[in-house]
LOPA-29262 format. One record per residue (C-alpha): residue number from 1; residue in one letter; y, x, z. Coordinates in nm, 2 decimals. Last residue first. Layout:
BEGIN
<site><pos>NUM</pos><code>a</code><Y>Y</Y><X>X</X><Z>Z</Z></site>
...
END
This chain:
BEGIN
<site><pos>249</pos><code>l</code><Y>1.71</Y><X>-2.32</X><Z>1.01</Z></site>
<site><pos>248</pos><code>g</code><Y>1.44</Y><X>-2.58</X><Z>0.98</Z></site>
<site><pos>247</pos><code>g</code><Y>1.32</Y><X>-2.47</X><Z>0.64</Z></site>
<site><pos>246</pos><code>l</code><Y>1.27</Y><X>-2.12</X><Z>0.78</Z></site>
<site><pos>245</pos><code>v</code><Y>1.03</Y><X>-2.25</X><Z>1.05</Z></site>
<site><pos>244</pos><code>d</code><Y>0.84</Y><X>-2.46</X><Z>0.80</Z></site>
<site><pos>243</pos><code>v</code><Y>0.81</Y><X>-2.17</X><Z>0.55</Z></site>
<site><pos>242</pos><code>v</code><Y>0.68</Y><X>-1.95</X><Z>0.83</Z></site>
<site><pos>241</pos><code>a</code><Y>0.42</Y><X>-2.21</X><Z>0.93</Z></site>
<site><pos>240</pos><code>d</code><Y>0.32</Y><X>-2.27</X><Z>0.57</Z></site>
<site><pos>239</pos><code>e</code><Y>0.26</Y><X>-1.90</X><Z>0.52</Z></site>
<site><pos>238</pos><code>i</code><Y>0.05</Y><X>-1.89</X><Z>0.83</Z></site>
<site><pos>237</pos><code>m</code><Y>-0.14</Y><X>-2.20</X><Z>0.71</Z></site>
<site><pos>236</pos><code>q</code><Y>-0.20</Y><X>-2.03</X><Z>0.37</Z></site>
<site><pos>235</pos><code>l</code><Y>-0.35</Y><X>-1.73</X><Z>0.54</Z></site>
<site><pos>234</pos><code>c</code><Y>-0.58</Y><X>-1.96</X><Z>0.73</Z></site>
<site><pos>233</pos><code>p</code><Y>-0.70</Y><X>-2.13</X><Z>0.41</Z></site>
<site><pos>232</pos><code>g</code><Y>-0.76</Y><X>-1.80</X><Z>0.24</Z></site>
<site><pos>231</pos><code>d</code><Y>-0.95</Y><X>-1.63</X><Z>0.52</Z></site>
<site><pos>230</pos><code>s</code><Y>-0.76</Y><X>-1.43</X><Z>0.78</Z></site>
<site><pos>229</pos><code>f</code><Y>-0.76</Y><X>-1.61</X><Z>1.11</Z></site>
<site><pos>228</pos><code>r</code><Y>-0.92</Y><X>-1.30</X><Z>1.26</Z></site>
<site><pos>227</pos><code>h</code><Y>-0.98</Y><X>-1.48</X><Z>1.59</Z></site>
<site><pos>226</pos><code>d</code><Y>-1.21</Y><X>-1.74</X><Z>1.44</Z></site>
<site><pos>225</pos><code>a</code><Y>-1.14</Y><X>-2.07</X><Z>1.26</Z></site>
<site><pos>224</pos><code>d</code><Y>-1.41</Y><X>-2.33</X><Z>1.33</Z></site>
<site><pos>223</pos><code>k</code><Y>-1.16</Y><X>-2.62</X><Z>1.36</Z></site>
<site><pos>222</pos><code>v</code><Y>-0.80</Y><X>-2.52</X><Z>1.32</Z></site>
<site><pos>221</pos><code>l</code><Y>-0.57</Y><X>-2.62</X><Z>1.61</Z></site>
<site><pos>220</pos><code>t</code><Y>-0.20</Y><X>-2.65</X><Z>1.51</Z></site>
<site><pos>219</pos><code>l</code><Y>0.05</Y><X>-2.62</X><Z>1.79</Z></site>
<site><pos>218</pos><code>r</code><Y>0.41</Y><X>-2.73</X><Z>1.75</Z></site>
<site><pos>217</pos><code>m</code><Y>0.73</Y><X>-2.64</X><Z>1.93</Z></site>
<site><pos>216</pos><code>d</code><Y>1.07</Y><X>-2.79</X><Z>1.85</Z></site>
<site><pos>215</pos><code>d</code><Y>1.27</Y><X>-2.86</X><Z>2.17</Z></site>
<site><pos>214</pos><code>c</code><Y>1.13</Y><X>-2.56</X><Z>2.36</Z></site>
<site><pos>213</pos><code>t</code><Y>1.07</Y><X>-2.48</X><Z>2.72</Z></site>
<site><pos>212</pos><code>a</code><Y>0.74</Y><X>-2.30</X><Z>2.74</Z></site>
<site><pos>211</pos><code>h</code><Y>0.47</Y><X>-2.37</X><Z>2.99</Z></site>
<site><pos>210</pos><code>d</code><Y>0.28</Y><X>-2.66</X><Z>2.84</Z></site>
<site><pos>209</pos><code>m</code><Y>0.27</Y><X>-2.50</X><Z>2.49</Z></site>
<site><pos>208</pos><code>l</code><Y>0.17</Y><X>-2.17</X><Z>2.64</Z></site>
<site><pos>207</pos><code>r</code><Y>-0.11</Y><X>-2.33</X><Z>2.85</Z></site>
<site><pos>206</pos><code>l</code><Y>-0.23</Y><X>-2.52</X><Z>2.54</Z></site>
<site><pos>205</pos><code>a</code><Y>-0.27</Y><X>-2.20</X><Z>2.34</Z></site>
<site><pos>204</pos><code>t</code><Y>-0.45</Y><X>-2.03</X><Z>2.64</Z></site>
<site><pos>203</pos><code>e</code><Y>-0.68</Y><X>-2.33</X><Z>2.67</Z></site>
<site><pos>202</pos><code>t</code><Y>-0.76</Y><X>-2.30</X><Z>2.30</Z></site>
<site><pos>201</pos><code>s</code><Y>-0.92</Y><X>-1.97</X><Z>2.40</Z></site>
<site><pos>200</pos><code>v</code><Y>-0.83</Y><X>-1.62</X><Z>2.28</Z></site>
<site><pos>199</pos><code>a</code><Y>-1.10</Y><X>-1.36</X><Z>2.20</Z></site>
<site><pos>198</pos><code>t</code><Y>-1.39</Y><X>-1.59</X><Z>2.10</Z></site>
<site><pos>197</pos><code>d</code><Y>-1.19</Y><X>-1.79</X><Z>1.85</Z></site>
<site><pos>196</pos><code>a</code><Y>-1.40</Y><X>-2.08</X><Z>1.72</Z></site>
<site><pos>195</pos><code>t</code><Y>-1.13</Y><X>-2.34</X><Z>1.78</Z></site>
<site><pos>194</pos><code>g</code><Y>-0.87</Y><X>-2.14</X><Z>1.58</Z></site>
<site><pos>193</pos><code>q</code><Y>-0.51</Y><X>-2.13</X><Z>1.69</Z></site>
<site><pos>192</pos><code>l</code><Y>-0.18</Y><X>-2.15</X><Z>1.51</Z></site>
<site><pos>191</pos><code>c</code><Y>0.16</Y><X>-2.18</X><Z>1.70</Z></site>
<site><pos>190</pos><code>r</code><Y>0.49</Y><X>-2.28</X><Z>1.53</Z></site>
<site><pos>189</pos><code>v</code><Y>0.81</Y><X>-2.23</X><Z>1.72</Z></site>
<site><pos>188</pos><code>p</code><Y>1.16</Y><X>-2.36</X><Z>1.61</Z></site>
<site><pos>187</pos><code>f</code><Y>1.44</Y><X>-2.22</X><Z>1.83</Z></site>
<site><pos>186</pos><code>p</code><Y>1.56</Y><X>-2.23</X><Z>2.19</Z></site>
<site><pos>185</pos><code>l</code><Y>1.24</Y><X>-2.07</X><Z>2.34</Z></site>
<site><pos>184</pos><code>n</code><Y>1.30</Y><X>-2.06</X><Z>2.72</Z></site>
<site><pos>183</pos><code>l</code><Y>1.01</Y><X>-1.92</X><Z>2.92</Z></site>
<site><pos>182</pos><code>p</code><Y>1.06</Y><X>-1.97</X><Z>3.29</Z></site>
<site><pos>181</pos><code>a</code><Y>0.84</Y><X>-1.75</X><Z>3.50</Z></site>
<site><pos>180</pos><code>r</code><Y>0.46</Y><X>-1.70</X><Z>3.54</Z></site>
<site><pos>179</pos><code>l</code><Y>0.36</Y><X>-1.74</X><Z>3.18</Z></site>
<site><pos>178</pos><code>v</code><Y>0.55</Y><X>-1.44</X><Z>3.04</Z></site>
<site><pos>177</pos><code>l</code><Y>0.38</Y><X>-1.15</X><Z>3.22</Z></site>
<site><pos>176</pos><code>q</code><Y>0.53</Y><X>-0.80</X><Z>3.14</Z></site>
<site><pos>175</pos><code>t</code><Y>0.53</Y><X>-0.64</X><Z>3.49</Z></site>
<site><pos>174</pos><code>r</code><Y>0.17</Y><X>-0.74</X><Z>3.55</Z></site>
<site><pos>173</pos><code>g</code><Y>0.07</Y><X>-0.58</X><Z>3.21</Z></site>
<site><pos>172</pos><code>d</code><Y>0.19</Y><X>-0.24</X><Z>3.35</Z></site>
<site><pos>171</pos><code>e</code><Y>-0.08</Y><X>-0.25</X><Z>3.62</Z></site>
<site><pos>170</pos><code>i</code><Y>-0.35</Y><X>-0.35</X><Z>3.38</Z></site>
<site><pos>169</pos><code>m</code><Y>-0.25</Y><X>-0.11</X><Z>3.10</Z></site>
<site><pos>168</pos><code>r</code><Y>-0.21</Y><X>0.17</X><Z>3.36</Z></site>
<site><pos>167</pos><code>r</code><Y>-0.56</Y><X>0.12</X><Z>3.49</Z></site>
<site><pos>166</pos><code>s</code><Y>-0.68</Y><X>0.18</X><Z>3.14</Z></site>
<site><pos>165</pos><code>i</code><Y>-0.88</Y><X>-0.04</X><Z>2.91</Z></site>
<site><pos>164</pos><code>i</code><Y>-1.09</Y><X>0.15</X><Z>2.66</Z></site>
<site><pos>163</pos><code>y</code><Y>-1.18</Y><X>-0.11</X><Z>2.40</Z></site>
<site><pos>162</pos><code>p</code><Y>-1.53</Y><X>-0.09</X><Z>2.25</Z></site>
<site><pos>161</pos><code>e</code><Y>-1.57</Y><X>-0.02</X><Z>1.88</Z></site>
<site><pos>160</pos><code>m</code><Y>-1.46</Y><X>-0.30</X><Z>1.64</Z></site>
<site><pos>159</pos><code>y</code><Y>-1.45</Y><X>-0.68</X><Z>1.59</Z></site>
<site><pos>158</pos><code>d</code><Y>-1.66</Y><X>-0.85</X><Z>1.86</Z></site>
<site><pos>157</pos><code>s</code><Y>-1.54</Y><X>-0.60</X><Z>2.11</Z></site>
<site><pos>156</pos><code>p</code><Y>-1.71</Y><X>-0.45</X><Z>2.41</Z></site>
<site><pos>155</pos><code>l</code><Y>-1.50</Y><X>-0.34</X><Z>2.71</Z></site>
<site><pos>154</pos><code>e</code><Y>-1.49</Y><X>0.01</X><Z>2.84</Z></site>
<site><pos>153</pos><code>v</code><Y>-1.32</Y><X>0.07</X><Z>3.18</Z></site>
<site><pos>152</pos><code>h</code><Y>-1.04</Y><X>0.30</X><Z>3.29</Z></site>
<site><pos>151</pos><code>g</code><Y>-0.89</Y><X>0.51</X><Z>3.57</Z></site>
<site><pos>150</pos><code>v</code><Y>-1.22</Y><X>0.66</X><Z>3.70</Z></site>
<site><pos>149</pos><code>e</code><Y>-1.18</Y><X>0.56</X><Z>4.06</Z></site>
<site><pos>148</pos><code>e</code><Y>-0.95</Y><X>0.25</X><Z>4.05</Z></site>
<site><pos>147</pos><code>l</code><Y>-1.07</Y><X>0.12</X><Z>3.71</Z></site>
<site><pos>146</pos><code>a</code><Y>-1.43</Y><X>0.20</X><Z>3.81</Z></site>
<site><pos>145</pos><code>q</code><Y>-1.39</Y><X>-0.01</X><Z>4.13</Z></site>
<site><pos>144</pos><code>k</code><Y>-1.25</Y><X>-0.30</X><Z>3.93</Z></site>
<site><pos>143</pos><code>q</code><Y>-1.54</Y><X>-0.27</X><Z>3.69</Z></site>
<site><pos>142</pos><code>a</code><Y>-1.79</Y><X>-0.27</X><Z>3.97</Z></site>
<site><pos>141</pos><code>v</code><Y>-1.63</Y><X>-0.57</X><Z>4.14</Z></site>
<site><pos>140</pos><code>t</code><Y>-1.66</Y><X>-0.75</X><Z>3.80</Z></site>
<site><pos>139</pos><code>f</code><Y>-1.36</Y><X>-0.79</X><Z>3.57</Z></site>
<site><pos>138</pos><code>n</code><Y>-1.30</Y><X>-1.14</X><Z>3.45</Z></site>
<site><pos>137</pos><code>a</code><Y>-0.96</Y><X>-1.20</X><Z>3.61</Z></site>
<site><pos>136</pos><code>w</code><Y>-0.85</Y><X>-0.85</X><Z>3.53</Z></site>
<site><pos>135</pos><code>y</code><Y>-0.93</Y><X>-0.87</X><Z>3.16</Z></site>
<site><pos>134</pos><code>g</code><Y>-0.84</Y><X>-1.22</X><Z>3.04</Z></site>
<site><pos>133</pos><code>d</code><Y>-0.58</Y><X>-1.36</X><Z>3.28</Z></site>
<site><pos>132</pos><code>e</code><Y>-0.42</Y><X>-1.03</X><Z>3.38</Z></site>
<site><pos>131</pos><code>t</code><Y>-0.44</Y><X>-0.82</X><Z>3.06</Z></site>
<site><pos>130</pos><code>f</code><Y>-0.43</Y><X>-1.14</X><Z>2.86</Z></site>
<site><pos>129</pos><code>d</code><Y>-0.07</Y><X>-1.23</X><Z>2.98</Z></site>
<site><pos>128</pos><code>p</code><Y>0.02</Y><X>-1.39</X><Z>2.64</Z></site>
<site><pos>127</pos><code>a</code><Y>-0.26</Y><X>-1.39</X><Z>2.37</Z></site>
<site><pos>126</pos><code>a</code><Y>-0.12</Y><X>-1.57</X><Z>2.07</Z></site>
<site><pos>125</pos><code>a</code><Y>-0.40</Y><X>-1.68</X><Z>1.83</Z></site>
<site><pos>124</pos><code>v</code><Y>-0.14</Y><X>-1.68</X><Z>1.55</Z></site>
<site><pos>123</pos><code>t</code><Y>0.22</Y><X>-1.71</X><Z>1.66</Z></site>
<site><pos>122</pos><code>v</code><Y>0.53</Y><X>-1.81</X><Z>1.46</Z></site>
<site><pos>121</pos><code>l</code><Y>0.89</Y><X>-1.78</X><Z>1.59</Z></site>
<site><pos>120</pos><code>g</code><Y>1.23</Y><X>-1.89</X><Z>1.48</Z></site>
<site><pos>119</pos><code>q</code><Y>1.59</Y><X>-1.77</X><Z>1.47</Z></site>
<site><pos>118</pos><code>i</code><Y>1.55</Y><X>-1.49</X><Z>1.71</Z></site>
<site><pos>117</pos><code>r</code><Y>1.84</Y><X>-1.24</X><Z>1.73</Z></site>
<site><pos>116</pos><code>e</code><Y>2.03</Y><X>-1.40</X><Z>2.02</Z></site>
<site><pos>115</pos><code>p</code><Y>1.71</Y><X>-1.42</X><Z>2.22</Z></site>
<site><pos>114</pos><code>m</code><Y>1.70</Y><X>-1.04</X><Z>2.25</Z></site>
<site><pos>113</pos><code>e</code><Y>1.47</Y><X>-0.94</X><Z>2.54</Z></site>
<site><pos>112</pos><code>k</code><Y>1.32</Y><X>-1.28</X><Z>2.62</Z></site>
<site><pos>111</pos><code>a</code><Y>1.24</Y><X>-1.35</X><Z>2.25</Z></site>
<site><pos>110</pos><code>l</code><Y>1.10</Y><X>-1.00</X><Z>2.22</Z></site>
<site><pos>109</pos><code>l</code><Y>0.87</Y><X>-1.06</X><Z>2.52</Z></site>
<site><pos>108</pos><code>l</code><Y>0.75</Y><X>-1.38</X><Z>2.34</Z></site>
<site><pos>107</pos><code>a</code><Y>0.69</Y><X>-1.19</X><Z>2.02</Z></site>
<site><pos>106</pos><code>q</code><Y>0.50</Y><X>-0.92</X><Z>2.20</Z></site>
<site><pos>105</pos><code>w</code><Y>0.27</Y><X>-1.18</X><Z>2.36</Z></site>
<site><pos>104</pos><code>g</code><Y>0.21</Y><X>-1.31</X><Z>2.01</Z></site>
<site><pos>103</pos><code>g</code><Y>0.16</Y><X>-0.96</X><Z>1.89</Z></site>
<site><pos>102</pos><code>m</code><Y>-0.13</Y><X>-0.94</X><Z>2.14</Z></site>
<site><pos>101</pos><code>s</code><Y>-0.29</Y><X>-1.21</X><Z>1.92</Z></site>
<site><pos>100</pos><code>s</code><Y>-0.08</Y><X>-1.22</X><Z>1.60</Z></site>
<site><pos>99</pos><code>g</code><Y>0.30</Y><X>-1.24</X><Z>1.62</Z></site>
<site><pos>98</pos><code>v</code><Y>0.52</Y><X>-1.36</X><Z>1.34</Z></site>
<site><pos>97</pos><code>p</code><Y>0.88</Y><X>-1.27</X><Z>1.44</Z></site>
<site><pos>96</pos><code>v</code><Y>1.16</Y><X>-1.46</X><Z>1.26</Z></site>
<site><pos>95</pos><code>i</code><Y>1.47</Y><X>-1.24</X><Z>1.26</Z></site>
<site><pos>94</pos><code>p</code><Y>1.85</Y><X>-1.29</X><Z>1.25</Z></site>
<site><pos>93</pos><code>g</code><Y>2.09</Y><X>-1.00</X><Z>1.19</Z></site>
<site><pos>92</pos><code>q</code><Y>1.99</Y><X>-0.65</X><Z>1.09</Z></site>
<site><pos>91</pos><code>t</code><Y>1.65</Y><X>-0.49</X><Z>1.07</Z></site>
<site><pos>90</pos><code>l</code><Y>1.52</Y><X>-0.13</X><Z>1.09</Z></site>
<site><pos>89</pos><code>a</code><Y>1.66</Y><X>0.03</X><Z>1.40</Z></site>
<site><pos>88</pos><code>s</code><Y>1.69</Y><X>-0.27</X><Z>1.64</Z></site>
<site><pos>87</pos><code>v</code><Y>1.37</Y><X>-0.44</X><Z>1.52</Z></site>
<site><pos>86</pos><code>a</code><Y>1.17</Y><X>-0.11</X><Z>1.54</Z></site>
<site><pos>85</pos><code>a</code><Y>1.31</Y><X>-0.01</X><Z>1.88</Z></site>
<site><pos>84</pos><code>v</code><Y>1.25</Y><X>-0.35</X><Z>2.03</Z></site>
<site><pos>83</pos><code>t</code><Y>0.89</Y><X>-0.35</X><Z>1.90</Z></site>
<site><pos>82</pos><code>d</code><Y>0.83</Y><X>0.01</X><Z>2.02</Z></site>
<site><pos>81</pos><code>e</code><Y>0.96</Y><X>-0.08</X><Z>2.36</Z></site>
<site><pos>80</pos><code>h</code><Y>0.73</Y><X>-0.38</X><Z>2.37</Z></site>
<site><pos>79</pos><code>w</code><Y>0.45</Y><X>-0.15</X><Z>2.27</Z></site>
<site><pos>78</pos><code>d</code><Y>0.52</Y><X>0.07</X><Z>2.57</Z></site>
<site><pos>77</pos><code>g</code><Y>0.54</Y><X>-0.23</X><Z>2.80</Z></site>
<site><pos>76</pos><code>i</code><Y>0.20</Y><X>-0.36</X><Z>2.68</Z></site>
<site><pos>75</pos><code>c</code><Y>0.03</Y><X>-0.03</X><Z>2.75</Z></site>
<site><pos>74</pos><code>g</code><Y>-0.05</Y><X>0.30</X><Z>2.58</Z></site>
<site><pos>73</pos><code>e</code><Y>-0.24</Y><X>0.61</X><Z>2.67</Z></site>
<site><pos>72</pos><code>e</code><Y>-0.58</Y><X>0.48</X><Z>2.56</Z></site>
<site><pos>71</pos><code>f</code><Y>-0.43</Y><X>0.38</X><Z>2.22</Z></site>
<site><pos>70</pos><code>t</code><Y>-0.33</Y><X>0.74</X><Z>2.14</Z></site>
<site><pos>69</pos><code>g</code><Y>0.01</Y><X>0.87</X><Z>2.04</Z></site>
<site><pos>68</pos><code>s</code><Y>0.21</Y><X>0.88</X><Z>1.72</Z></site>
<site><pos>67</pos><code>s</code><Y>0.22</Y><X>0.60</X><Z>1.46</Z></site>
<site><pos>66</pos><code>e</code><Y>-0.02</Y><X>0.58</X><Z>1.16</Z></site>
<site><pos>65</pos><code>g</code><Y>-0.25</Y><X>0.31</X><Z>1.29</Z></site>
<site><pos>64</pos><code>h</code><Y>-0.20</Y><X>0.23</X><Z>1.66</Z></site>
<site><pos>63</pos><code>g</code><Y>-0.13</Y><X>0.46</X><Z>1.95</Z></site>
<site><pos>62</pos><code>s</code><Y>0.24</Y><X>0.38</X><Z>1.92</Z></site>
<site><pos>61</pos><code>y</code><Y>0.28</Y><X>0.04</X><Z>1.76</Z></site>
<site><pos>60</pos><code>d</code><Y>0.24</Y><X>0.03</X><Z>1.39</Z></site>
<site><pos>59</pos><code>f</code><Y>0.50</Y><X>-0.14</X><Z>1.17</Z></site>
<site><pos>58</pos><code>r</code><Y>0.56</Y><X>-0.44</X><Z>0.95</Z></site>
<site><pos>57</pos><code>l</code><Y>0.91</Y><X>-0.55</X><Z>0.83</Z></site>
<site><pos>56</pos><code>f</code><Y>1.02</Y><X>-0.81</X><Z>0.57</Z></site>
<site><pos>55</pos><code>a</code><Y>1.34</Y><X>-0.92</X><Z>0.41</Z></site>
<site><pos>54</pos><code>r</code><Y>1.29</Y><X>-1.21</X><Z>0.17</Z></site>
<site><pos>53</pos><code>g</code><Y>1.30</Y><X>-1.21</X><Z>-0.21</Z></site>
<site><pos>52</pos><code>q</code><Y>1.04</Y><X>-1.49</X><Z>-0.22</Z></site>
<site><pos>51</pos><code>a</code><Y>0.78</Y><X>-1.27</X><Z>-0.40</Z></site>
<site><pos>50</pos><code>k</code><Y>0.86</Y><X>-0.99</X><Z>-0.16</Z></site>
<site><pos>49</pos><code>a</code><Y>0.81</Y><X>-1.22</X><Z>0.14</Z></site>
<site><pos>48</pos><code>w</code><Y>0.47</Y><X>-1.34</X><Z>0.00</Z></site>
<site><pos>47</pos><code>a</code><Y>0.35</Y><X>-0.98</X><Z>-0.06</Z></site>
<site><pos>46</pos><code>e</code><Y>0.46</Y><X>-0.88</X><Z>0.30</Z></site>
<site><pos>45</pos><code>l</code><Y>0.29</Y><X>-1.19</X><Z>0.44</Z></site>
<site><pos>44</pos><code>f</code><Y>-0.04</Y><X>-1.10</X><Z>0.28</Z></site>
<site><pos>43</pos><code>v</code><Y>-0.01</Y><X>-0.73</X><Z>0.39</Z></site>
<site><pos>42</pos><code>a</code><Y>0.05</Y><X>-0.83</X><Z>0.75</Z></site>
<site><pos>41</pos><code>k</code><Y>-0.22</Y><X>-1.10</X><Z>0.76</Z></site>
<site><pos>40</pos><code>t</code><Y>-0.49</Y><X>-0.87</X><Z>0.60</Z></site>
<site><pos>39</pos><code>g</code><Y>-0.43</Y><X>-0.57</X><Z>0.82</Z></site>
<site><pos>38</pos><code>e</code><Y>-0.25</Y><X>-0.26</X><Z>0.70</Z></site>
<site><pos>37</pos><code>m</code><Y>0.01</Y><X>-0.28</X><Z>0.98</Z></site>
<site><pos>36</pos><code>d</code><Y>-0.25</Y><X>-0.19</X><Z>1.24</Z></site>
<site><pos>35</pos><code>s</code><Y>-0.48</Y><X>-0.36</X><Z>1.48</Z></site>
<site><pos>34</pos><code>k</code><Y>-0.58</Y><X>-0.20</X><Z>1.81</Z></site>
<site><pos>33</pos><code>l</code><Y>-0.43</Y><X>-0.50</X><Z>2.00</Z></site>
<site><pos>32</pos><code>g</code><Y>-0.27</Y><X>-0.74</X><Z>1.76</Z></site>
<site><pos>31</pos><code>g</code><Y>0.01</Y><X>-0.71</X><Z>1.50</Z></site>
<site><pos>30</pos><code>l</code><Y>0.37</Y><X>-0.80</X><Z>1.51</Z></site>
<site><pos>29</pos><code>f</code><Y>0.50</Y><X>-0.90</X><Z>1.17</Z></site>
<site><pos>28</pos><code>v</code><Y>0.88</Y><X>-0.92</X><Z>1.13</Z></site>
<site><pos>27</pos><code>i</code><Y>1.03</Y><X>-1.17</X><Z>0.88</Z></site>
<site><pos>26</pos><code>w</code><Y>1.40</Y><X>-1.09</X><Z>0.85</Z></site>
<site><pos>25</pos><code>p</code><Y>1.62</Y><X>-1.39</X><Z>0.83</Z></site>
<site><pos>24</pos><code>g</code><Y>1.74</Y><X>-1.31</X><Z>0.58</Z></site>
<site><pos>23</pos><code>k</code><Y>1.76</Y><X>-1.22</X><Z>0.22</Z></site>
<site><pos>22</pos><code>g</code><Y>1.59</Y><X>-0.91</X><Z>0.09</Z></site>
<site><pos>21</pos><code>e</code><Y>1.50</Y><X>-0.56</X><Z>0.18</Z></site>
<site><pos>20</pos><code>s</code><Y>1.14</Y><X>-0.44</X><Z>0.21</Z></site>
<site><pos>19</pos><code>k</code><Y>1.00</Y><X>-0.26</X><Z>0.51</Z></site>
<site><pos>18</pos><code>h</code><Y>0.70</Y><X>-0.05</X><Z>0.58</Z></site>
<site><pos>17</pos><code>y</code><Y>0.66</Y><X>0.13</X><Z>0.92</Z></site>
<site><pos>16</pos><code>a</code><Y>0.54</Y><X>0.43</X><Z>1.11</Z></site>
<site><pos>15</pos><code>i</code><Y>0.68</Y><X>0.48</X><Z>1.46</Z></site>
<site><pos>14</pos><code>r</code><Y>0.70</Y><X>0.83</X><Z>1.61</Z></site>
<site><pos>13</pos><code>r</code><Y>0.75</Y><X>0.80</X><Z>1.98</Z></site>
<site><pos>12</pos><code>g</code><Y>1.04</Y><X>0.98</X><Z>2.16</Z></site>
<site><pos>11</pos><code>q</code><Y>1.13</Y><X>0.70</X><Z>2.39</Z></site>
<site><pos>10</pos><code>p</code><Y>1.44</Y><X>0.62</X><Z>2.19</Z></site>
<site><pos>9</pos><code>s</code><Y>1.21</Y><X>0.57</X><Z>1.89</Z></site>
<site><pos>8</pos><code>d</code><Y>1.16</Y><X>0.83</X><Z>1.62</Z></site>
<site><pos>7</pos><code>f</code><Y>1.14</Y><X>0.69</X><Z>1.27</Z></site>
<site><pos>6</pos><code>c</code><Y>0.87</Y><X>0.68</X><Z>1.01</Z></site>
<site><pos>5</pos><code>d</code><Y>0.82</Y><X>0.56</X><Z>0.65</Z></site>
<site><pos>4</pos><code>s</code><Y>0.48</Y><X>0.47</X><Z>0.51</Z></site>
<site><pos>3</pos><code>t</code><Y>0.36</Y><X>0.57</X><Z>0.17</Z></site>
<site><pos>2</pos><code>g</code><Y>0.24</Y><X>0.30</X><Z>-0.06</Z></site>
<site><pos>1</pos><code>m</code><Y>0.00</Y><X>0.00</X><Z>0.00</Z></site>
END
């Protein structure tokens, strides 16, 4: 997909990205945990944005893809800093984040950090607070002990090699939670969720809907869609959600 560009974040991390200029608002794709900007959804949205003449940005968090660092060293707060840095350095004016899985959490953190820039929001299998409600809540006594004594645990994944989850990721995650305090989203929000998703439950999607304060928020449940949400019909739903948000601006 061409050679990536890079910039150095204020934290000294080298962030790789692709961007294409066009009319605003900027569409900013925020990927999931251990995903990268070459994923199906990111590349699909970029092609759509280019065809529409719309400004688009995709990038790799530190420890992901082509960016500097290792995944095991990172945490939600680091990737939030990367997101803020990328949006601040590479886009201008209004943005519409499209957050997939962990990227959905990042999109919500971004909405709290710079609400004046957000014109609308789309989430795909959003996973807010998963380090606490998914990982920590389901750790066994032995896993919690290993986290304390060894500093990390290995978790199996349905989609790739095991995740190495560090104590720092868990502890930092507690400082980034968005479902424990008021979450005001004063712009159109469209949430997509597959019912066959084994990584993020429909209960999580419903909890976010119930918790957020938003005058224009809709959740679409897609029967039998899994966490990847990347087949043809699912990609079309993502495009439709972005178009719907843009049409309401």
